C-alpha positions as CSV (number, residue, x, y, z in Angstrom):
1,X,-18.3,10.4,-21.6
2,X,-21.5,10.5,-20.1
3,X,-24.3,10.7,-23.0
4,X,-22.0,11.3,-26.0
5,X,-24.9,10.3,-28.1
6,X,-28.9,10.7,-27.2
7,X,-29.7,7.9,-24.8
8,X,-32.0,5.5,-26.0
9,X,-34.6,3.1,-24.0
10,X,-37.7,2.0,-21.9
11,X,-39.6,4.0,-19.6
12,X,-42.9,2.2,-17.4
13,X,-44.5,5.6,-17.4
14,X,-47.0,5.3,-21.1
15,X,-47.9,1.4,-20.1
16,X,-47.9,1.3,-16.6
17,X,-48.3,4.6,-14.8
18,X,-47.1,4.4,-11.0
19,X,-48.0,0.7,-10.8
20,X,-44.9,-0.9,-12.6
21,X,-44.0,-4.1,-10.9
22,X,-40.6,-6.0,-10.8
23,X,-41.8,-8.8,-13.2
24,X,-42.9,-6.4,-15.8
25,X,-39.6,-4.6,-15.8
26,X,-37.6,-7.8,-16.0
27,X,-39.5,-8.8,-18.9
28,X,-38.9,-5.4,-20.8
29,X,-35.4,-5.9,-20.1
30,X,-35.2,-9.1,-21.3
31,X,-37.4,-8.1,-24.5
32,X,-34.6,-5.0,-25.4
33,X,-31.5,-7.5,-24.7
34,X,-33.2,-10.1,-27.3
35,X,-34.7,-7.7,-30.0
36,X,-33.2,-4.4,-29.8
37,X,-29.8,-3.7,-27.8
38,X,-28.0,-4.3,-31.1
39,X,-29.6,-1.5,-32.5
40,X,-28.4,0.8,-29.6
41,X,-31.3,0.5,-27.2
42,X,-29.6,0.5,-23.6
43,X,-31.6,1.8,-20.6
44,X,-34.2,0.4,-18.7
45,X,-36.1,2.9,-16.5
46,X,-38.5,2.9,-13.4
47,X,-40.6,5.8,-13.7
48,X,-42.6,7.4,-10.8
49,X,-43.5,6.1,-7.1
50,X,-41.9,2.7,-7.1
51,X,-42.0,3.3,-3.2
52,X,-45.6,3.6,-3.2
53,X,-47.5,0.1,-2.2
54,X,-50.5,0.6,-3.5
55,X,-50.0,2.4,-6.7
56,X,-52.6,1.5,-9.4
57,X,-52.3,3.3,-12.6
58,X,-51.4,7.1,-13.7
59,X,-53.1,8.6,-10.9
60,X,-51.7,9.4,-7.3
61,X,-52.9,8.6,-3.8
62,X,-52.4,11.6,-2.0
63,X,-50.7,11.8,1.2
64,X,-50.3,8.3,1.2
65,X,-47.7,6.4,3.2
66,X,-44.3,5.7,1.2
67,X,-41.4,3.2,2.1
68,X,-38.6,5.2,3.2
69,X,-35.3,4.4,5.2
70,X,-33.9,6.0,8.6
71,X,-32.1,8.8,6.8
72,X,-35.5,10.1,4.9
73,X,-34.1,8.5,1.4
74,X,-37.6,6.9,-0.4
75,X,-36.9,2.8,-0.9
76,X,-38.5,0.2,-3.2
77,X,-42.3,-1.7,-2.2
78,X,-41.3,-4.7,-1.8
79,X,-44.7,-6.2,-2.6
80,X,-43.9,-4.4,-6.0
81,X,-40.1,-5.0,-6.0
82,X,-39.7,-8.1,-4.0
83,X,-35.9,-8.5,-5.0
84,X,-35.5,-5.4,-2.7
85,X,-36.7,-7.0,0.2
86,X,-34.4,-6.5,3.4
87,X,-33.1,-2.9,2.5
88,X,-31.6,-4.1,-0.7
89,X,-33.1,-1.5,-2.8
90,X,-33.1,-1.8,-6.6
91,X,-29.1,-3.6,-6.5
92,X,-30.5,-6.6,-7.3
93,X,-32.9,-5.6,-9.7
94,X,-30.3,-3.1,-11.6
95,X,-27.6,-6.2,-11.3
96,X,-30.1,-8.3,-13.7
97,X,-30.4,-4.9,-15.8
98,X,-26.8,-5.2,-16.1
99,X,-26.3,-9.0,-16.3
100,X,-28.1,-8.4,-19.9
101,X,-25.7,-5.9,-21.0
102,X,-28.4,-3.2,-20.3
103,X,-28.2,-0.1,-18.0
104,X,-30.8,0.9,-15.2
105,X,-32.8,4.1,-14.5
106,X,-35.0,5.0,-12.2
107,X,-37.4,8.5,-11.7
108,X,-37.2,10.4,-8.4
109,X,-39.6,13.8,-7.8
110,X,-37.1,16.8,-6.8
111,X,-37.2,17.6,-2.9
112,X,-37.4,15.2,0.4
113,X,-40.5,13.2,1.1
114,X,-43.3,15.2,3.2
115,X,-43.3,12.2,5.5
116,X,-39.4,12.8,6.9
117,X,-40.4,16.4,7.3
118,X,-43.2,15.4,9.0
119,X,-41.3,13.0,11.3
120,X,-38.3,15.3,11.7
121,X,-36.2,12.6,10.5
122,X,-32.5,12.3,10.2
123,X,-30.1,13.4,7.2
124,X,-27.0,10.9,6.6
125,X,-23.9,12.8,6.9
126,X,-25.5,15.8,8.7
127,X,-26.6,16.8,12.1
128,X,-29.7,18.9,10.6
129,X,-33.1,17.1,10.2
130,X,-35.6,16.7,7.4
131,X,-37.9,19.6,9.1
132,X,-34.4,22.2,9.0
133,X,-33.6,21.3,5.5
134,X,-36.9,21.4,3.7
135,X,-38.4,24.0,1.8
136,X,-42.2,23.7,2.6
137,X,-43.4,26.3,0.6
138,X,-41.7,24.7,-2.8
139,X,-44.6,21.9,-3.5
140,X,-45.2,20.1,-6.8
141,X,-49.0,21.0,-7.9
142,X,-49.4,17.9,-8.9
143,X,-48.4,15.1,-6.8
144,X,-48.1,15.2,-3.1
145,X,-45.1,13.4,-2.2
146,X,-42.4,16.1,-1.6
147,X,-41.0,19.4,0.0
148,X,-38.7,21.1,-2.1
149,X,-35.0,21.1,-0.1
150,X,-33.5,24.2,1.3
151,X,-30.2,23.8,-0.7
152,X,-28.8,27.0,1.1
153,X,-28.1,25.7,4.3
154,X,-25.2,22.4,4.9
155,X,-28.1,19.7,5.2
156,X,-29.8,20.3,1.9
157,X,-26.2,19.5,-0.4
158,X,-25.8,16.4,2.4
159,X,-29.1,15.4,1.3
160,X,-28.5,15.1,-2.3
161,X,-25.3,13.5,-1.6
162,X,-26.7,10.7,0.5
163,X,-29.2,10.0,-2.1
164,X,-27.1,9.7,-5.2
165,X,-24.5,8.2,-2.6
166,X,-27.1,5.1,-2.2
167,X,-28.5,5.2,-5.9
168,X,-24.4,4.9,-6.8
169,X,-24.3,2.0,-4.5
170,X,-27.3,0.2,-6.0
171,X,-25.7,0.5,-9.6
172,X,-28.0,3.0,-11.2
173,X,-26.9,4.5,-14.4
174,X,-30.0,7.2,-15.3
175,X,-31.6,9.3,-12.9
176,X,-34.9,11.2,-14.1
177,X,-36.0,14.1,-12.0
178,X,-39.5,15.2,-11.9
179,X,-41.1,18.9,-10.8
180,X,-37.5,20.5,-11.7
181,X,-37.4,21.2,-15.5
182,X,-40.6,23.6,-15.9
183,X,-40.0,25.6,-12.9
184,X,-36.4,25.2,-12.8
185,X,-35.0,25.8,-9.2
186,X,-31.2,26.7,-9.9
187,X,-29.8,25.7,-6.3
188,X,-31.6,22.2,-6.4
189,X,-30.5,21.4,-10.3
190,X,-26.9,22.1,-9.3
191,X,-27.2,20.7,-5.9
192,X,-28.4,17.3,-7.6
193,X,-26.0,17.7,-10.7
194,X,-22.8,18.0,-7.9
195,X,-24.4,14.8,-5.9
196,X,-24.2,13.3,-8.8
197,X,-20.7,14.4,-10.1
198,X,-19.1,13.4,-6.7
199,X,-21.3,9.8,-5.7
200,X,-18.8,7.8,-7.5
201,X,-20.5,6.6,-10.8
202,X,-21.5,7.8,-14.1
203,X,-25.5,8.6,-14.4
204,X,-27.3,10.2,-17.2
205,X,-29.4,13.4,-15.3
206,X,-33.1,14.2,-17.2
207,X,-35.1,16.8,-15.8
208,X,-38.9,16.5,-16.3
209,X,-41.6,17.6,-17.3
210,X,-41.5,20.3,-19.6
211,X,-41.6,22.7,-21.1
212,X,-38.2,23.9,-20.5
213,X,-37.0,27.5,-20.1
214,X,-35.2,28.3,-23.3
215,X,-33.8,31.2,-20.8
216,X,-32.1,28.3,-19.1
217,X,-30.6,26.8,-22.1
218,X,-27.1,27.4,-21.2
219,X,-27.5,26.4,-17.5
220,X,-29.4,23.2,-18.8
221,X,-26.5,22.2,-20.9
222,X,-23.7,22.7,-18.1
223,X,-25.4,20.4,-15.4
224,X,-28.0,18.0,-17.3
225,X,-28.0,15.7,-20.1
226,X,-31.4,15.7,-21.1
227,X,-34.5,17.9,-20.6
228,X,-38.2,18.2,-21.5
229,X,-39.3,20.4,-23.9
230,X,-42.7,19.9,-23.4
231,X,-45.4,18.8,-20.6
232,X,-46.2,14.9,-21.3
233,X,-46.2,13.6,-24.8
234,X,-49.3,11.3,-26.0
235,X,-51.0,10.0,-28.8
236,X,-52.2,13.0,-30.3
237,X,-51.8,14.3,-33.5
238,X,-52.3,18.0,-32.0
239,X,-49.5,17.1,-29.6
240,X,-47.1,15.9,-32.2
241,X,-47.8,19.0,-34.8
242,X,-46.7,22.0,-31.6
243,X,-44.1,19.8,-31.4
244,X,-42.4,21.3,-34.8
245,X,-42.4,24.4,-33.5
246,X,-40.7,23.8,-30.4
247,X,-38.1,21.7,-32.4
248,X,-37.0,24.5,-34.1
249,X,-36.8,26.7,-31.1
250,X,-34.6,24.0,-29.3
251,X,-32.4,22.4,-32.0
252,X,-29.5,24.5,-31.8
253,X,-28.9,23.1,-28.5
254,X,-28.4,19.3,-28.8
255,X,-24.9,18.6,-28.8
256,X,-21.8,17.7,-26.2
257,X,-19.0,19.1,-24.3
258,X,-15.8,17.7,-23.4
259,X,-17.2,15.9,-20.2
260,X,-21.2,15.1,-21.4
261,X,-23.5,15.1,-24.1
262,X,-26.8,17.6,-23.7
263,X,-29.9,16.9,-25.6
264,X,-33.7,18.7,-25.9
265,X,-36.0,16.0,-24.9
266,X,-39.2,15.7,-26.9
267,X,-40.3,13.0,-24.2
268,X,-41.1,9.2,-24.6
269,X,-42.5,7.8,-27.4
270,X,-46.3,6.2,-27.1
271,X,-45.9,3.6,-29.5
272,X,-47.5,0.2,-29.2
273,X,-49.0,-1.2,-26.0
274,X,-49.5,2.2,-23.4
275,X,-52.1,2.6,-20.6
276,X,-51.7,-1.3,-19.6
277,X,-53.5,-0.9,-16.5
278,X,-56.9,-0.1,-17.4
279,X,-58.2,-3.8,-17.6
280,X,-58.4,-3.7,-21.9
281,X,-56.4,-3.4,-25.3
282,X,-54.9,0.2,-25.5
283,X,-52.5,0.4,-27.9
284,X,-51.6,4.0,-29.8
285,X,-53.8,5.6,-31.9
286,X,-51.2,7.6,-33.5
287,X,-51.7,6.0,-37.6
288,X,-48.7,4.6,-38.8
289,X,-47.8,7.5,-40.6
290,X,-47.5,9.7,-37.6
291,X,-45.5,7.3,-36.0
292,X,-42.8,7.4,-38.7
293,X,-43.4,11.0,-39.0
294,X,-42.9,11.0,-34.8
295,X,-39.5,9.4,-35.1
296,X,-38.4,11.1,-37.9
297,X,-38.6,14.3,-36.2
298,X,-37.1,13.0,-32.7
299,X,-34.3,11.4,-34.6
300,X,-33.2,14.0,-37.1
301,X,-33.7,16.8,-33.7
302,X,-31.5,14.3,-32.0
303,X,-33.6,13.5,-29.1
304,X,-33.7,11.1,-26.3
305,X,-35.7,8.2,-27.6
306,X,-37.5,6.5,-24.5
307,X,-39.9,4.2,-25.7
308,X,-43.6,4.3,-23.9
309,X,-45.1,1.0,-24.9
310,X,-44.8,-2.7,-23.3
311,X,-42.3,-4.2,-25.5
312,X,-43.9,-7.6,-24.8
313,X,-46.7,-6.8,-27.2
314,X,-45.0,-4.7,-29.9
315,X,-45.6,-6.1,-33.5
316,X,-43.8,-6.0,-36.9
317,X,-44.2,-2.5,-37.6
318,X,-43.6,-1.2,-34.3
319,X,-40.5,-3.3,-34.5
320,X,-40.0,-1.4,-37.7
321,X,-39.8,2.1,-36.3
322,X,-36.9,0.2,-33.6
323,X,-34.2,-1.4,-35.7
324,X,-33.8,0.7,-38.3
325,X,-29.6,1.0,-38.8
326,X,-29.6,4.1,-40.8
327,X,-32.3,6.2,-38.5
328,X,-30.6,5.2,-35.4
329,X,-27.1,6.5,-37.6
330,X,-29.5,10.1,-38.0
331,X,-29.9,10.4,-34.3
332,X,-26.0,8.9,-33.0
333,X,-24.3,10.5,-35.8
334,X,-25.2,14.1,-37.3
335,X,-24.9,17.4,-35.8
336,X,-26.4,20.9,-36.9
337,X,-29.7,19.8,-37.7
338,X,-32.1,22.8,-38.6
339,X,-35.5,23.2,-40.6
340,X,-35.2,24.2,-44.2
341,X,-38.5,25.7,-44.5
342,X,-42.3,25.2,-43.0
343,X,-44.7,26.5,-45.7
344,X,-48.5,26.7,-45.2
345,X,-51.3,27.6,-48.1
346,X,-54.4,27.1,-48.2
347,X,-55.4,23.7,-47.6
348,X,-51.5,22.5,-47.0
349,X,-48.8,22.8,-44.8
350,X,-45.2,21.1,-45.7
351,X,-42.0,21.5,-43.8
352,X,-38.6,20.2,-44.0
353,X,-35.4,19.3,-42.0
354,X,-31.5,18.9,-42.6
355,X,-28.8,17.9,-40.8
356,X,-25.2,16.5,-41.2
357,X,-23.3,13.3,-40.9
358,X,-20.1,13.2,-39.4
359,X,-18.5,12.4,-42.7
360,X,-19.8,15.4,-44.5
361,X,-23.1,13.9,-46.0
362,X,-26.6,15.4,-45.0
363,X,-29.8,13.9,-44.3
364,X,-33.1,15.4,-45.4
365,X,-36.7,15.1,-43.9
366,X,-39.8,15.9,-45.9
367,X,-43.0,16.3,-43.5
368,X,-46.9,16.8,-44.6
369,X,-48.7,18.6,-41.6
370,X,-51.7,19.1,-43.5
371,X,-54.7,17.1,-43.9
372,X,-54.8,15.7,-47.1
373,X,-52.1,13.7,-49.4
374,X,-49.5,16.6,-50.7
375,X,-46.9,16.5,-52.5
376,X,-43.7,17.8,-50.9
377,X,-40.3,19.6,-52.7
378,X,-37.5,20.4,-51.1
379,X,-34.7,22.2,-52.9
380,X,-31.2,21.3,-51.4
381,X,-28.6,24.1,-51.0
382,X,-25.4,21.9,-52.2
383,X,-25.7,21.2,-55.6
384,X,-27.8,19.9,-58.0
385,X,-27.0,16.2,-58.5
386,X,-26.7,13.7,-55.8
387,X,-27.4,10.1,-54.6
388,X,-30.4,9.4,-52.1
389,X,-31.4,6.9,-49.9
390,X,-34.6,6.0,-48.4
391,X,-34.7,5.3,-45.1
392,X,-37.9,4.2,-44.3
393,X,-38.4,2.4,-47.5
394,X,-34.8,0.9,-48.1
395,X,-34.1,2.0,-51.7
396,X,-31.7,4.5,-53.4
397,X,-32.1,7.0,-55.8
398,X,-30.5,9.5,-58.0
399,X,-31.2,13.6,-58.1
400,X,-29.8,14.9,-61.4
401,X,-31.7,19.2,-60.5
402,X,-31.2,19.6,-57.5
403,X,-34.9,18.7,-55.9
404,X,-36.2,16.2,-53.8
405,X,-40.2,15.4,-54.2
406,X,-42.2,13.1,-52.4
407,X,-45.9,12.5,-52.4
408,X,-46.8,12.0,-48.8
409,X,-49.8,11.1,-46.8
410,X,-51.4,13.2,-44.4
411,X,-49.3,13.3,-41.4
412,X,-47.0,11.1,-43.1
413,X,-42.7,11.4,-43.7
414,X,-40.0,10.7,-45.5
415,X,-36.2,11.1,-44.7
416,X,-33.3,10.4,-47.4
417,X,-29.5,9.9,-46.6
418,X,-28.1,12.1,-49.3
419,X,-24.4,12.1,-50.5
420,X,-23.1,14.8,-53.3
421,X,-21.9,13.2,-56.4
């Protein structure tokens, strides 16, 4: 089954934008294999514009020359990914990642390169050309690389089929498709899903950027494995605060079908060293309490977990967010997450969530969303006596009055595995 549990991995965007290079990817893959693989972390994903030779940071060079093969398909820039030389593409890098026991992923933009359309380049497996299958009125409003694809013509599906045939030959395991989730062009979503299905290799399909459309939830669950419920998420408290409302709307859509998992995606984890292309030390602006709150919400929601920081610069605290087996158990082995309450009074705001383990135990999370230290009380709906294991502090205690009480710092969280006595 593809994505039976929410995918866990690393993505290059938060730390390197469009400018990541092969040596950086390999170094992060090495780190993951040595320090995090045993906890379930496995995907190493190269984000946007790996085909752009002059990429420098998180900003794009408009209408720049891109690396492309004879069939209108973008190829890795060999000055940034030397192992791709000679038309090998990402096959050598994927092979290296696989040799570490990990999986390899890439980012692509929806559509066909504008330069292919302007050159009227051929499409593999079709008599139609790039110009004939392009939808030139369908463009991304923040990147100039692509036109949309007209999937109502034969060559449209052939183009996407040729893309994923190429990616399968490289050994790609994960594809993040951008400029597709928010507007949600149904025909292109279905064409991409069909191309993956017939490419001969299992691949996770991730749709970005959000916010995703709730009215398209059932369609996304049929055709994708994960989809962004937010625009780009960065290390700002207001964005984390707003995620609680998004999580409440989307929590009922996490789960599995007979063939694949489908997971609302709260976006990458901006932890550790981020924004590493600007010539100075840039670490997350989230406090330690906010980082615990983020991981607690992501895991109880069962959002995919994609590390955003450069792992080679992680400190002990950052590692403690990622190597907690009891936290990962919540992500991988629970179901039916939902909020218990959200209370706002003068000067305070608290909430609690609950989810159920596969063996019938429960997980309860408490959150202080306010600006001062606050006592949070949760009366649990399944009896008065139970044993609680504090997942963050790794200690056990007994409750006999049916209520968990915890004093939390501002923006703080607590999480418990609850077993009825």
